[in-house]
Biopython code that builds the backbone (N, CA, C, O; Angstrom):
import numpy as np
from Bio.PDB.StructureBuilder import StructureBuilder

atoms = [
    (1, "MET", "N", (28.838, -21.887, -7.032)),
    (1, "MET", "CA", (27.435, -22.144, -7.144)),
    (1, "MET", "C", (26.948, -22.778, -5.848)),
    (1, "MET", "O", (27.539, -23.735, -5.347)),
    (2, "LYS", "N", (25.866, -22.229, -5.318)),
    (2, "LYS", "CA", (25.340, -22.677, -4.053)),
    (2, "LYS", "C", (24.315, -23.786, -4.268)),
    (2, "LYS", "O", (23.463, -23.689, -5.151)),
    (3, "LYS", "N", (24.401, -24.830, -3.465)),
    (3, "LYS", "CA", (23.438, -25.919, -3.560)),
    (3, "LYS", "C", (22.287, -25.651, -2.600)),
    (3, "LYS", "O", (22.504, -25.330, -1.432)),
    (4, "ASN", "N", (21.087, -25.781, -3.089)),
    (4, "ASN", "CA", (19.899, -25.598, -2.267)),
    (4, "ASN", "C", (19.120, -26.897, -2.222)),
    (4, "ASN", "O", (18.899, -27.545, -3.245)),
    (5, "HIS", "N", (18.707, -27.267, -1.021)),
    (5, "HIS", "CA", (17.869, -28.436, -0.831)),
    (5, "HIS", "C", (16.603, -27.981, -0.135)),
    (5, "HIS", "O", (16.651, -27.542, 1.014)),
    (6, "GLY", "N", (15.493, -28.079, -0.802)),
    (6, "GLY", "CA", (14.226, -27.688, -0.202)),
    (6, "GLY", "C", (13.895, -26.230, -0.462)),
    (6, "GLY", "O", (14.588, -25.549, -1.217)),
    (7, "PRO", "N", (12.839, -25.763, 0.164)),
    (7, "PRO", "CA", (12.400, -24.379, -0.073)),
    (7, "PRO", "C", (13.341, -23.376, 0.585)),
    (7, "PRO", "O", (14.074, -23.714, 1.514)),
    (8, "GLY", "N", (13.312, -22.146, 0.095)),
    (8, "GLY", "CA", (14.132, -21.100, 0.671)),
    (8, "GLY", "C", (13.632, -20.706, 2.040)),
    (8, "GLY", "O", (12.444, -20.845, 2.331)),
    (9, "PHE", "N", (14.520, -20.215, 2.888)),
    (9, "PHE", "CA", (14.148, -19.835, 4.245)),
    (9, "PHE", "C", (13.641, -18.401, 4.321)),
    (9, "PHE", "O", (12.966, -18.039, 5.285)),
    (10, "VAL", "N", (13.952, -17.581, 3.326)),
    (10, "VAL", "CA", (13.569, -16.178, 3.347)),
    (10, "VAL", "C", (12.641, -15.890, 2.169)),
    (10, "VAL", "O", (12.946, -16.240, 1.030)),
    (11, "ARG", "N", (11.527, -15.261, 2.447)),
    (11, "ARG", "CA", (10.618, -14.849, 1.374)),
    (11, "ARG", "C", (11.000, -13.447, 0.930)),
    (11, "ARG", "O", (11.268, -12.574, 1.756)),
    (12, "CYS", "N", (11.021, -13.243, -0.368)),
    (12, "CYS", "CA", (11.357, -11.918, -0.884)),
    (12, "CYS", "C", (10.079, -11.212, -1.308)),
    (12, "CYS", "O", (9.061, -11.849, -1.578)),
    (13, "LEU", "N", (10.149, -9.904, -1.362)),
    (13, "LEU", "CA", (9.005, -9.082, -1.726)),
    (13, "LEU", "C", (8.809, -9.124, -3.234)),
    (13, "LEU", "O", (9.719, -8.787, -3.991)),
    (14, "ILE", "N", (7.627, -9.536, -3.670)),
    (14, "ILE", "CA", (7.294, -9.612, -5.087)),
    (14, "ILE", "C", (6.796, -8.238, -5.519)),
    (14, "ILE", "O", (5.966, -7.647, -4.829)),
    (15, "PRO", "N", (7.283, -7.714, -6.647)),
    (15, "PRO", "CA", (6.801, -6.397, -7.083)),
    (15, "PRO", "C", (5.332, -6.471, -7.490)),
    (15, "PRO", "O", (4.942, -7.305, -8.307)),
    (16, "LEU", "N", (4.524, -5.586, -6.909)),
    (16, "LEU", "CA", (3.095, -5.559, -7.179)),
    (16, "LEU", "C", (2.720, -4.230, -7.830)),
    (16, "LEU", "O", (3.385, -3.214, -7.629)),
    (17, "THR", "N", (1.643, -4.257, -8.612)),
    (17, "THR", "CA", (1.120, -3.055, -9.240)),
    (17, "THR", "C", (-0.408, -3.098, -9.168)),
    (17, "THR", "O", (-0.991, -4.127, -8.826)),
    (18, "ASP", "N", (-1.047, -1.981, -9.492)),
    (18, "ASP", "CA", (-2.502, -1.923, -9.463)),
    (18, "ASP", "C", (-3.099, -2.831, -10.538)),
    (18, "ASP", "O", (-2.552, -2.971, -11.632)),
    (19, "CYS", "N", (-4.214, -3.431, -10.205)),
    (19, "CYS", "CA", (-4.917, -4.312, -11.133)),
    (19, "CYS", "C", (-5.480, -3.485, -12.287)),
    (19, "CYS", "O", (-6.113, -2.457, -12.049)),
    (20, "PRO", "N", (-5.261, -3.914, -13.538)),
    (20, "PRO", "CA", (-5.807, -3.144, -14.664)),
    (20, "PRO", "C", (-7.329, -3.259, -14.783)),
    (20, "PRO", "O", (-7.958, -2.382, -15.375)),
    (21, "SER", "N", (-7.933, -4.310, -14.242)),
    (21, "SER", "CA", (-9.381, -4.486, -14.339)),
    (21, "SER", "C", (-10.147, -3.517, -13.449)),
    (21, "SER", "O", (-11.138, -2.921, -13.871)),
    (22, "CYS", "N", (-9.676, -3.365, -12.205)),
    (22, "CYS", "CA", (-10.407, -2.538, -11.238)),
    (22, "CYS", "C", (-9.660, -1.263, -10.875)),
    (22, "CYS", "O", (-10.125, -0.503, -10.026)),
    (23, "ALA", "N", (-8.517, -1.010, -11.496)),
    (23, "ALA", "CA", (-7.684, 0.173, -11.236)),
    (23, "ALA", "C", (-7.230, 0.255, -9.784)),
    (23, "ALA", "O", (-7.104, 1.349, -9.232)),
    (24, "GLY", "N", (-6.983, -0.894, -9.164)),
    (24, "GLY", "CA", (-6.452, -0.923, -7.811)),
    (24, "GLY", "C", (-7.494, -0.789, -6.716)),
    (24, "GLY", "O", (-7.128, -0.686, -5.545)),
    (25, "LYS", "N", (-8.770, -0.785, -7.047)),
    (25, "LYS", "CA", (-9.832, -0.621, -6.043)),
    (25, "LYS", "C", (-10.239, -1.938, -5.400)),
    (25, "LYS", "O", (-10.642, -1.949, -4.237)),
    (26, "GLY", "N", (-10.145, -3.038, -6.120)),
    (26, "GLY", "CA", (-10.543, -4.337, -5.597)),
    (26, "GLY", "C", (-12.001, -4.668, -5.852)),
    (26, "GLY", "O", (-12.433, -5.793, -5.602)),
    (27, "ILE", "N", (-12.760, -3.711, -6.342)),
    (27, "ILE", "CA", (-14.170, -3.944, -6.643)),
    (27, "ILE", "C", (-14.494, -3.418, -8.036)),
    (27, "ILE", "O", (-13.857, -2.486, -8.527)),
    (28, "ILE", "N", (-15.491, -4.029, -8.661)),
    (28, "ILE", "CA", (-15.965, -3.604, -9.978)),
    (28, "ILE", "C", (-17.429, -3.220, -9.835)),
    (28, "ILE", "O", (-18.200, -3.929, -9.187)),
    (29, "GLN", "N", (-17.809, -2.111, -10.431)),
    (29, "GLN", "CA", (-19.192, -1.654, -10.341)),
    (29, "GLN", "C", (-20.062, -2.471, -11.288)),
    (29, "GLN", "O", (-19.845, -2.465, -12.500)),
    (30, "GLY", "N", (-21.042, -3.172, -10.735)),
    (30, "GLY", "CA", (-22.009, -3.898, -11.531)),
    (30, "GLY", "C", (-23.144, -2.965, -11.940)),
    (30, "GLY", "O", (-23.029, -1.746, -11.807)),
    (31, "VAL", "N", (-24.217, -3.525, -12.426)),
    (31, "VAL", "CA", (-25.353, -2.705, -12.835)),
    (31, "VAL", "C", (-26.016, -2.066, -11.615)),
    (31, "VAL", "O", (-26.293, -0.867, -11.616)),
    (32, "PHE", "N", (-26.271, -2.862, -10.581)),
    (32, "PHE", "CA", (-26.958, -2.344, -9.401)),
    (32, "PHE", "C", (-26.116, -2.417, -8.125)),
    (32, "PHE", "O", (-26.487, -1.807, -7.122)),
    (33, "HIS", "N", (-25.011, -3.135, -8.133)),
    (33, "HIS", "CA", (-24.215, -3.296, -6.921)),
    (33, "HIS", "C", (-22.748, -3.502, -7.282)),
    (33, "HIS", "O", (-22.400, -3.650, -8.453)),
    (34, "GLN", "N", (-21.898, -3.508, -6.266)),
    (34, "GLN", "CA", (-20.458, -3.680, -6.485)),
    (34, "GLN", "C", (-20.094, -5.156, -6.344)),
    (34, "GLN", "O", (-20.621, -5.861, -5.483)),
    (35, "LEU", "N", (-19.181, -5.611, -7.208)),
    (35, "LEU", "CA", (-18.723, -6.995, -7.206)),
    (35, "LEU", "C", (-17.238, -7.050, -6.901)),
    (35, "LEU", "O", (-16.500, -6.116, -7.215)),
    (36, "ASP", "N", (-16.795, -8.152, -6.286)),
    (36, "ASP", "CA", (-15.360, -8.354, -6.065)),
    (36, "ASP", "C", (-14.672, -8.576, -7.399)),
    (36, "ASP", "O", (-15.196, -9.273, -8.267)),
    (37, "CYS", "N", (-13.494, -7.982, -7.562)),
    (37, "CYS", "CA", (-12.730, -8.142, -8.800)),
    (37, "CYS", "C", (-12.105, -9.538, -8.821)),
    (37, "CYS", "O", (-11.399, -9.918, -7.887)),
    (38, "ILE", "N", (-12.363, -10.298, -9.883)),
    (38, "ILE", "CA", (-11.778, -11.631, -9.982)),
    (38, "ILE", "C", (-10.399, -11.581, -10.634)),
    (38, "ILE", "O", (-9.682, -12.581, -10.633)),
    (39, "GLY", "N", (-10.024, -10.443, -11.183)),
    (39, "GLY", "CA", (-8.705, -10.308, -11.800)),
    (39, "GLY", "C", (-7.592, -10.179, -10.791)),
    (39, "GLY", "O", (-6.427, -10.396, -11.125)),
    (40, "CYS", "N", (-7.932, -9.821, -9.529)),
    (40, "CYS", "CA", (-6.900, -9.646, -8.504)),
    (40, "CYS", "C", (-7.307, -10.247, -7.167)),
    (40, "CYS", "O", (-6.668, -9.967, -6.153)),
    (41, "HIS", "N", (-8.361, -11.071, -7.139)),
    (41, "HIS", "CA", (-8.900, -11.673, -5.910)),
    (41, "HIS", "C", (-9.327, -10.598, -4.920)),
    (41, "HIS", "O", (-9.170, -10.774, -3.712)),
    (42, "ALA", "N", (-9.863, -9.489, -5.416)),
    (42, "ALA", "CA", (-10.402, -8.381, -4.627)),
    (42, "ALA", "C", (-9.345, -7.697, -3.767)),
    (42, "ALA", "O", (-9.681, -7.108, -2.740)),
    (43, "SER", "N", (-8.081, -7.763, -4.164)),
    (43, "SER", "CA", (-7.028, -7.079, -3.406)),
    (43, "SER", "C", (-6.601, -5.776, -4.061)),
    (43, "SER", "O", (-6.092, -4.882, -3.385)),
    (44, "GLY", "N", (-6.799, -5.657, -5.358)),
    (44, "GLY", "CA", (-6.378, -4.455, -6.074)),
    (44, "GLY", "C", (-4.943, -4.517, -6.541)),
    (44, "GLY", "O", (-4.470, -3.582, -7.188)),
    (45, "GLN", "N", (-4.229, -5.599, -6.232)),
    (45, "GLN", "CA", (-2.817, -5.733, -6.583)),
    (45, "GLN", "C", (-2.594, -7.001, -7.390)),
    (45, "GLN", "O", (-3.162, -8.050, -7.085)),
    (46, "VAL", "N", (-1.755, -6.898, -8.433)),
    (46, "VAL", "CA", (-1.363, -8.049, -9.246)),
    (46, "VAL", "C", (0.157, -8.036, -9.394)),
    (46, "VAL", "O", (0.814, -7.049, -9.063)),
    (47, "HIS", "N", (0.705, -9.137, -9.892)),
    (47, "HIS", "CA", (2.150, -9.223, -10.133)),
    (47, "HIS", "C", (2.541, -8.163, -11.163)),
    (47, "HIS", "O", (1.881, -8.035, -12.194)),
    (48, "ALA", "N", (3.596, -7.408, -10.899)),
    (48, "ALA", "CA", (3.961, -6.272, -11.752)),
    (48, "ALA", "C", (4.439, -6.693, -13.130)),
    (48, "ALA", "O", (4.224, -5.959, -14.095)),
    (49, "VAL", "N", (5.075, -7.840, -13.256)),
    (49, "VAL", "CA", (5.645, -8.249, -14.533)),
    (49, "VAL", "C", (4.616, -8.992, -15.384)),
    (49, "VAL", "O", (4.431, -8.672, -16.558)),
    (50, "THR", "N", (3.948, -9.982, -14.795)),
    (50, "THR", "CA", (3.046, -10.829, -15.568)),
    (50, "THR", "C", (1.599, -10.350, -15.555)),
    (50, "THR", "O", (0.801, -10.817, -16.367)),
    (51, "LEU", "N", (1.237, -9.437, -14.664)),
    (51, "LEU", "CA", (-0.129, -8.934, -14.481)),
    (51, "LEU", "C", (-1.127, -10.042, -14.165)),
    (51, "LEU", "O", (-2.309, -9.935, -14.491)),
    (52, "GLU", "N", (-0.642, -11.106, -13.526)),
    (52, "GLU", "CA", (-1.504, -12.197, -13.098)),
    (52, "GLU", "C", (-1.749, -12.074, -11.602)),
    (52, "GLU", "O", (-0.881, -11.602, -10.868)),
    (53, "PRO", "N", (-2.931, -12.496, -11.141)),
    (53, "PRO", "CA", (-3.182, -12.425, -9.688)),
    (53, "PRO", "C", (-2.329, -13.446, -8.951)),
    (53, "PRO", "O", (-2.075, -14.541, -9.452)),
    (54, "LEU", "N", (-1.894, -13.075, -7.765)),
    (54, "LEU", "CA", (-1.135, -14.002, -6.932)),
    (54, "LEU", "C", (-2.095, -14.962, -6.246)),
    (54, "LEU", "O", (-3.247, -14.606, -5.999)),
    (55, "PRO", "N", (-1.641, -16.181, -5.930)),
    (55, "PRO", "CA", (-2.484, -17.057, -5.121)),
    (55, "PRO", "C", (-2.787, -16.389, -3.777)),
    (55, "PRO", "O", (-1.983, -15.608, -3.270)),
    (56, "VAL", "N", (-3.937, -16.699, -3.217)),
    (56, "VAL", "CA", (-4.388, -16.019, -2.000)),
    (56, "VAL", "C", (-3.390, -16.206, -0.862)),
    (56, "VAL", "O", (-3.182, -15.282, -0.076)),
    (57, "GLU", "N", (-2.764, -17.386, -0.755)),
    (57, "GLU", "CA", (-1.796, -17.636, 0.316)),
    (57, "GLU", "C", (-0.592, -16.702, 0.187)),
    (57, "GLU", "O", (-0.130, -16.141, 1.182)),
    (58, "ASP", "N", (-0.086, -16.535, -1.030)),
    (58, "ASP", "CA", (1.053, -15.643, -1.253)),
    (58, "ASP", "C", (0.646, -14.181, -1.158)),
    (58, "ASP", "O", (1.437, -13.339, -0.732)),
    (59, "LEU", "N", (-0.579, -13.878, -1.551)),
    (59, "LEU", "CA", (-1.060, -12.502, -1.525)),
    (59, "LEU", "C", (-1.129, -11.967, -0.105)),
    (59, "LEU", "O", (-0.775, -10.815, 0.145)),
    (60, "VAL", "N", (-1.579, -12.791, 0.819)),
    (60, "VAL", "CA", (-1.664, -12.375, 2.219)),
    (60, "VAL", "C", (-0.274, -12.061, 2.759)),
    (60, "VAL", "O", (-0.084, -11.054, 3.441)),
    (61, "VAL", "N", (0.687, -12.910, 2.461)),
    (61, "VAL", "CA", (2.056, -12.708, 2.945)),
    (61, "VAL", "C", (2.667, -11.455, 2.315)),
    (61, "VAL", "O", (3.307, -10.668, 3.011)),
    (62, "GLN", "N", (2.479, -11.263, 1.017)),
    (62, "GLN", "CA", (3.069, -10.117, 0.326)),
    (62, "GLN", "C", (2.460, -8.800, 0.797)),
    (62, "GLN", "O", (3.184, -7.822, 0.984)),
    (63, "LEU", "N", (1.146, -8.758, 0.990)),
    (63, "LEU", "CA", (0.524, -7.531, 1.479)),
    (63, "LEU", "C", (0.952, -7.219, 2.905)),
    (63, "LEU", "O", (1.114, -6.051, 3.259)),
    (64, "GLY", "N", (1.136, -8.243, 3.727)),
    (64, "GLY", "CA", (1.641, -8.027, 5.086)),
    (64, "GLY", "C", (3.063, -7.488, 5.080)),
    (64, "GLY", "O", (3.391, -6.584, 5.849)),
    (65, "MET", "N", (3.916, -8.044, 4.207)),
    (65, "MET", "CA", (5.294, -7.558, 4.109)),
    (65, "MET", "C", (5.318, -6.118, 3.614)),
    (65, "MET", "O", (6.107, -5.307, 4.099)),
    (66, "LEU", "N", (4.461, -5.799, 2.653)),
    (66, "LEU", "CA", (4.382, -4.446, 2.123)),
    (66, "LEU", "C", (3.902, -3.465, 3.181)),
    (66, "LEU", "O", (4.426, -2.355, 3.276)),
    (67, "LEU", "N", (2.924, -3.854, 3.970)),
    (67, "LEU", "CA", (2.410, -3.006, 5.034)),
    (67, "LEU", "C", (3.471, -2.746, 6.095)),
    (67, "LEU", "O", (3.629, -1.612, 6.548)),
    (68, "ARG", "N", (4.199, -3.787, 6.493)),
    (68, "ARG", "CA", (5.256, -3.608, 7.494)),
    (68, "ARG", "C", (6.382, -2.725, 6.979)),
    (68, "ARG", "O", (6.939, -1.925, 7.729)),
    (69, "ARG", "N", (6.722, -2.869, 5.688)),
    (69, "ARG", "CA", (7.775, -2.024, 5.114)),
    (69, "ARG", "C", (7.348, -0.560, 5.067)),
    (69, "ARG", "O", (8.138, 0.326, 5.393)),
    (70, "GLU", "N", (6.104, -0.301, 4.663)),
    (70, "GLU", "CA", (5.610, 1.072, 4.605)),
    (70, "GLU", "C", (5.512, 1.676, 6.001)),
    (70, "GLU", "O", (5.836, 2.849, 6.188)),
    (71, "ARG", "N", (5.074, 0.897, 6.977)),
    (71, "ARG", "CA", (4.983, 1.394, 8.349)),
    (71, "ARG", "C", (6.371, 1.696, 8.901)),
    (71, "ARG", "O", (6.558, 2.676, 9.621)),
    (72, "HIS", "N", (7.338, 0.854, 8.564)),
    (72, "HIS", "CA", (8.712, 1.073, 9.024)),
    (72, "HIS", "C", (9.299, 2.328, 8.388)),
    (72, "HIS", "O", (9.978, 3.101, 9.065)),
    (73, "LEU", "N", (9.050, 2.542, 7.102)),
    (73, "LEU", "CA", (9.544, 3.737, 6.428)),
    (73, "LEU", "C", (8.866, 4.998, 6.953)),
    (73, "LEU", "O", (9.492, 6.056, 7.011)),
    (74, "ALA", "N", (7.600, 4.897, 7.333)),
    (74, "ALA", "CA", (6.886, 6.053, 7.862)),
    (74, "ALA", "C", (7.416, 6.455, 9.226)),
    (74, "ALA", "O", (7.416, 7.639, 9.562)),
    (75, "THR", "N", (7.868, 5.490, 10.020)),
    (75, "THR", "CA", (8.411, 5.832, 11.333)),
    (75, "THR", "C", (9.819, 6.383, 11.227)),
    (75, "THR", "O", (10.248, 7.139, 12.099)),
    (76, "LEU", "N", (10.545, 6.026, 10.187)),
    (76, "LEU", "CA", (11.905, 6.540, 10.028)),
    (76, "LEU", "C", (11.937, 7.963, 9.487)),
    (76, "LEU", "O", (12.797, 8.749, 9.885)),
    (77, "ALA", "N", (11.031, 8.306, 8.601)),
    (77, "ALA", "CA", (11.066, 9.608, 7.932)),
    (77, "ALA", "C", (10.886, 10.789, 8.890)),
    (77, "ALA", "O", (11.676, 11.729, 8.795)),
    (78, "PRO", "N", (9.917, 10.818, 9.800)),
    (78, "PRO", "CA", (9.770, 11.990, 10.661)),
    (78, "PRO", "C", (10.913, 12.156, 11.654)),
    (78, "PRO", "O", (11.208, 13.283, 12.051)),
    (79, "SER", "N", (11.563, 11.081, 12.066)),
    (79, "SER", "CA", (12.617, 11.201, 13.065)),
    (79, "SER", "C", (13.830, 11.945, 12.514)),
    (79, "SER", "O", (14.532, 12.597, 13.287)),
    (80, "ALA", "N", (14.105, 11.876, 11.210)),
    (80, "ALA", "CA", (15.218, 12.615, 10.628)),
    (80, "ALA", "C", (14.927, 14.103, 10.618)),
    (80, "ALA", "O", (15.840, 14.907, 10.806)),
    (81, "ASN", "N", (13.690, 14.487, 10.406)),
    (81, "ASN", "CA", (13.305, 15.886, 10.361)),
    (81, "ASN", "C", (12.941, 16.407, 11.746)),
    (81, "ASN", "O", (12.856, 17.619, 11.943)),
    (82, "ASP", "N", (12.725, 15.521, 12.702)),
    (82, "ASP", "CA", (12.261, 15.901, 14.025)),
    (82, "ASP", "C", (13.299, 16.725, 14.774)),
    (82, "ASP", "O", (12.923, 17.634, 15.513)),
    (83, "THR", "N", (14.584, 16.445, 14.613)),
    (83, "THR", "CA", (15.611, 17.200, 15.337)),
    (83, "THR", "C", (15.699, 18.633, 14.840)),
    (83, "THR", "O", (15.990, 19.535, 15.624)),
    (84, "ALA", "N", (15.453, 18.864, 13.552)),
    (84, "ALA", "CA", (15.499, 20.222, 13.026)),
    (84, "ALA", "C", (14.310, 21.036, 13.519)),
    (84, "ALA", "O", (14.457, 22.219, 13.825)),
    (85, "THR", "N", (13.146, 20.424, 13.599)),
    (85, "THR", "CA", (11.973, 21.164, 14.061)),
    (85, "THR", "C", (11.968, 21.353, 15.561)),
    (85, "THR", "O", (11.251, 22.220, 16.060)),
    (86, "GLN", "N", (12.740, 20.575, 16.297)),
    (86, "GLN", "CA", (12.795, 20.713, 17.749)),
    (86, "GLN", "C", (13.344, 22.074, 18.147)),
    (86, "GLN", "O", (12.881, 22.660, 19.125)),
    (87, "TYR", "N", (14.314, 22.584, 17.415)),
    (87, "TYR", "CA", (14.903, 23.873, 17.739)),
    (87, "TYR", "C", (14.010, 25.034, 17.319)),
    (87, "TYR", "O", (14.177, 26.143, 17.827)),
    (88, "GLN", "N", (13.080, 24.816, 16.420)),
    (88, "GLN", "CA", (12.202, 25.877, 15.954)),
    (88, "GLN", "C", (10.966, 26.048, 16.833)),
    (88, "GLN", "O", (10.335, 27.103, 16.788)),
    (89, "GLN", "N", (10.604, 25.052, 17.626)),
    (89, "GLN", "CA", (9.399, 25.109, 18.441)),
    (89, "GLN", "C", (9.649, 25.858, 19.736)),
    (89, "GLN", "O", (10.775, 25.915, 20.230)),
    (90, "ASN", "N", (8.583, 26.433, 20.281)),
    (90, "ASN", "CA", (8.642, 27.055, 21.593)),
    (90, "ASN", "C", (8.756, 25.948, 22.620)),
    (90, "ASN", "O", (7.960, 25.009, 22.609)),
    (91, "ASN", "N", (9.721, 26.040, 23.495)),
    (91, "ASN", "CA", (10.039, 24.956, 24.412)),
    (91, "ASN", "C", (9.884, 25.407, 25.861)),
    (91, "ASN", "O", (10.684, 25.009, 26.708)),
    (92, "SER", "N", (8.894, 26.214, 26.164)),
    (92, "SER", "CA", (8.741, 26.723, 27.521)),
    (92, "SER", "C", (8.091, 25.679, 28.413)),
    (92, "SER", "O", (7.149, 24.992, 28.015)),
    (93, "ARG", "N", (8.618, 25.576, 29.636)),
    (93, "ARG", "CA", (8.129, 24.581, 30.584)),
    (93, "ARG", "C", (8.043, 25.185, 31.974)),
    (93, "ARG", "O", (8.882, 25.998, 32.361)),
    (94, "GLY", "N", (7.039, 24.788, 32.710)),
    (94, "GLY", "CA", (6.949, 25.092, 34.123)),
    (94, "GLY", "C", (6.770, 26.564, 34.450)),
    (94, "GLY", "O", (6.475, 27.387, 33.583)),
    (95, "ALA", "N", (6.959, 26.872, 35.741)),
    (95, "ALA", "CA", (6.818, 28.245, 36.231)),
    (95, "ALA", "C", (7.973, 29.096, 35.735)),
    (95, "ALA", "O", (9.112, 28.632, 35.687)),
    (96, "GLY", "N", (7.693, 30.310, 35.375)),
    (96, "GLY", "CA", (8.732, 31.197, 34.845)),
    (96, "GLY", "C", (9.021, 30.960, 33.378)),
    (96, "GLY", "O", (9.835, 31.671, 32.787)),
    (97, "ARG", "N", (8.382, 29.991, 32.788)),
    (97, "ARG", "CA", (8.497, 29.655, 31.351)),
    (97, "ARG", "C", (9.954, 29.478, 30.926)),
    (97, "ARG", "O", (10.376, 29.987, 29.888)),
    (98, "SER", "N", (10.716, 28.747, 31.746)),
    (98, "SER", "CA", (12.104, 28.449, 31.369)),
    (98, "SER", "C", (12.102, 27.474, 30.200)),
    (98, "SER", "O", (11.178, 26.676, 30.042)),
    (99, "SER", "N", (13.139, 27.548, 29.391)),
    (99, "SER", "CA", (13.205, 26.671, 28.246)),
    (99, "SER", "C", (14.510, 25.896, 28.247)),
    (99, "SER", "O", (15.536, 26.377, 28.728)),
    (100, "PHE", "N", (14.454, 24.682, 27.699)),
    (100, "PHE", "CA", (15.620, 23.822, 27.626)),
    (100, "PHE", "C", (15.876, 23.502, 26.172)),
    (100, "PHE", "O", (15.005, 22.946, 25.502)),
    (101, "LYS", "N", (17.045, 23.838, 25.668)),
    (101, "LYS", "CA", (17.393, 23.598, 24.259)),
    (101, "LYS", "C", (18.229, 22.352, 24.067)),
    (101, "LYS", "O", (18.382, 21.890, 22.936)),
    (102, "GLY", "N", (18.775, 21.795, 25.130)),
    (102, "GLY", "CA", (19.565, 20.594, 24.981)),
    (102, "GLY", "C", (21.031, 20.861, 24.689)),
    (102, "GLY", "O", (21.783, 19.910, 24.474)),
    (103, "ASP", "N", (21.469, 22.110, 24.672)),
    (103, "ASP", "CA", (22.862, 22.431, 24.386)),
    (103, "ASP", "C", (23.702, 22.408, 25.621)),
    (103, "ASP", "O", (24.906, 22.657, 25.554)),
]
sb = StructureBuilder()
sb.init_structure("model")
sb.init_model(0)
sb.init_chain("A")
sb.init_seg("    ")
for serial, (resi, resn, name, xyz) in enumerate(atoms, 1):
    if name == "N":
        sb.init_residue(resn, " ", resi, " ")
    sb.init_atom(name, np.array(xyz, "f"), 0.0, 1.0, " ", f" {name:<3s}", serial, name[0])
structure = sb.get_structure()
């Protein structure tokens, strides 16, 4: 059993889901105008298990972590497929339209 003194040094990603009040939009349609959703602090995301809004301080950190993770996954996905499409593209360069395949 590990002894911990004080707060943890690493923040973990809290599972988030769409707000049931605003359906993940962050705004609610009023009679004449749009209002911020108070069920999710206008973020569109709530805690997945308890369906309660996160405090604004934690919400900012969690949305930033989620954005960085999605951006990182988006940069990894095309690079795996990029080598296969490289051989399918026309690779002509310069005068005489010589091509380099890398072999």
